[in-house]
C-alpha positions in Angstrom: 153.8 76.4 119.3 154.3 79.9 119.7 154.6 82.8 117.2 155.9 86.1 117.6 156.7 89.1 115.4 158.1 92.4 115.7 156.0 95.1 114.2 159.1 97.9 113.9 157.0 100.2 115.9 156.5 101.3 119.5 154.6 98.3 120.5 157.7 95.6 119.9 157.2 92.0 119.8 153.7 90.4 119.5 153.4 86.8 120.7 150.6 84.4 120.6 150.8 81.0 122.2 149.2 77.7 120.9 149.1 74.9 123.6 148.2 71.1 122.6 148.2 68.4 124.6 146.5 64.7 125.0 144.8 63.7 128.0 142.9 60.5 128.1 143.2 60.0 124.1 141.7 63.5 124.0 143.5 66.1 121.9 143.1 69.9 123.7 144.2 72.6 121.8 143.9 76.1 123.2 145.0 79.4 121.9 145.9 81.8 124.2 145.1 85.6 123.8 148.0 87.4 121.9 150.7 89.0 124.3 152.2 92.8 123.3 154.0 95.8 124.8 150.9 98.1 124.2 148.4 99.5 126.3 145.7 97.0 127.3 142.2 97.4 125.0 144.1 98.4 121.5 143.5 95.4 120.0 140.0 93.6 120.3 139.7 89.9 120.7 139.4 88.7 117.1 140.0 84.7 117.2 138.1 81.5 115.7 138.8 78.0 115.9 136.8 75.3 113.7 137.2 71.8 113.4 135.7 68.7 111.2 135.5 68.9 107.5 132.5 68.6 105.9 133.6 66.9 103.3 136.3 64.2 103.1 137.3 64.1 99.9 137.4 67.4 98.6 138.9 67.9 95.0 141.1 70.6 93.6 140.1 74.2 93.7 137.3 73.8 96.6 137.2 75.7 99.8 137.3 72.9 102.7 134.5 73.8 105.0 135.5 73.1 108.9 132.0 72.8 110.3 132.4 72.8 114.1 133.3 75.9 115.4 135.0 75.9 118.7 135.1 80.0 119.3 134.3 82.8 116.7 134.8 86.0 119.1 134.6 88.8 116.3 132.1 86.8 114.1 134.7 86.6 111.2 134.4 82.6 110.2 131.3 81.4 108.3 131.3 77.8 109.0 128.2 77.6 106.2 131.4 78.8 103.8 134.5 78.0 105.4 135.9 81.5 104.7 137.1 84.0 107.5 135.9 87.6 106.5 138.4 90.2 108.7 136.1 92.4 110.5 139.2 95.0 111.1 142.0 95.5 109.5 145.6 94.1 111.2 148.4 91.6 111.5 146.3 88.1 111.8 148.0 84.7 112.4 146.2 81.6 110.6 147.0 77.9 111.0 145.5 74.8 109.0 146.1 71.1 110.0 144.3 68.3 108.5 144.8 64.3 109.0 145.0 62.2 105.7 143.2 59.2 105.2 145.0 55.9 105.8 147.9 56.3 103.1 146.0 58.7 101.6 147.7 62.4 100.0 146.5 66.2 101.4 147.3 69.0 99.4 146.1 72.7 100.3 146.9 75.8 100.6 145.8 78.9 102.9 144.2 81.5 100.3 144.3 85.2 101.4 141.9 86.7 98.5 142.1 84.4 95.6 145.8 83.6 96.0 148.0 81.2 98.0 149.7 82.3 100.7 151.0 79.2 102.4 150.5 75.3 102.1 150.7 71.9 103.4 151.3 68.7 101.6 151.6 64.9 102.2 151.6 62.2 100.0 153.6 58.9 99.2 153.3 58.0 103.2 152.1 55.0 104.8 148.9 55.2 107.8 147.6 58.7 108.9 149.3 61.5 109.0 149.4 65.1 109.5 149.7 67.9 106.9 149.8 71.7 108.4 150.5 75.1 107.3 150.5 78.6 108.9 150.6 82.1 107.6 151.1 85.9 109.0 149.3 88.3 106.7 148.1 91.7 106.8 144.6 92.2 105.9 142.4 95.2 105.7 138.9 94.9 106.7 136.1 92.5 104.8 139.6 90.9 102.9 139.0 86.5 102.8 141.1 83.9 104.1 140.2 80.0 103.5 141.6 77.0 103.1 141.1 75.6 99.9 142.3 71.9 98.7 144.8 72.0 95.6 144.2 67.9 94.6 141.7 65.4 95.4 142.5 64.7 98.6 141.6 62.3 101.3 140.8 63.6 104.4 140.1 61.5 107.8 137.3 62.9 110.1 137.2 59.3 111.6 138.8 55.9 112.0 142.3 56.4 113.8 140.9 56.8 116.9 137.4 58.5 117.4 138.2 61.0 120.0 141.2 62.5 118.2 139.9 62.0 114.9 137.3 64.1 115.2 139.4 66.7 116.7 142.4 66.7 114.5 141.2 68.8 111.3 141.3 72.2 112.0 141.7 75.7 110.8 142.6 78.9 113.7 142.8 82.4 113.5 144.0 85.2 115.4 143.9 88.9 115.5 147.8 89.7 116.8 147.9 93.8 116.1 145.7 96.5 114.3 
């Protein structure tokens, strides 16, 4: 997946690339550093990726906490609360992906400062399935982003194929431009 946006100014297009592949029954995801047409060093390296939800059956209104942090450059993500707090202002990209339990529903939102910005939903299906959402937002320093359950959900951390399900639920964020 790749995401690009035009900032309308002297910097032109700003892009980020996410590469995912399966190797020996292991899912690998790489969030590549943003590429932009600007002077080197003008955008700090702020990005995080967290996996594995703490509570597989969150209820309506609960923050979904992703507890296994793969990286947290800029220290914006708090794995105890599940909340990302912007260390600097800028344009950010956030993605979330949740794996449902077999025939279970998953309904969630990407919440920015207490308001729904984007959402993902999955219900009336058979077997394990994914729900995902992404959002490009402009944040001020100390503004907050988190994943919020919108119903009684049934999220799978295990059961499908352990090497896959342990890596299936994730919340990512990256600063694209200041």
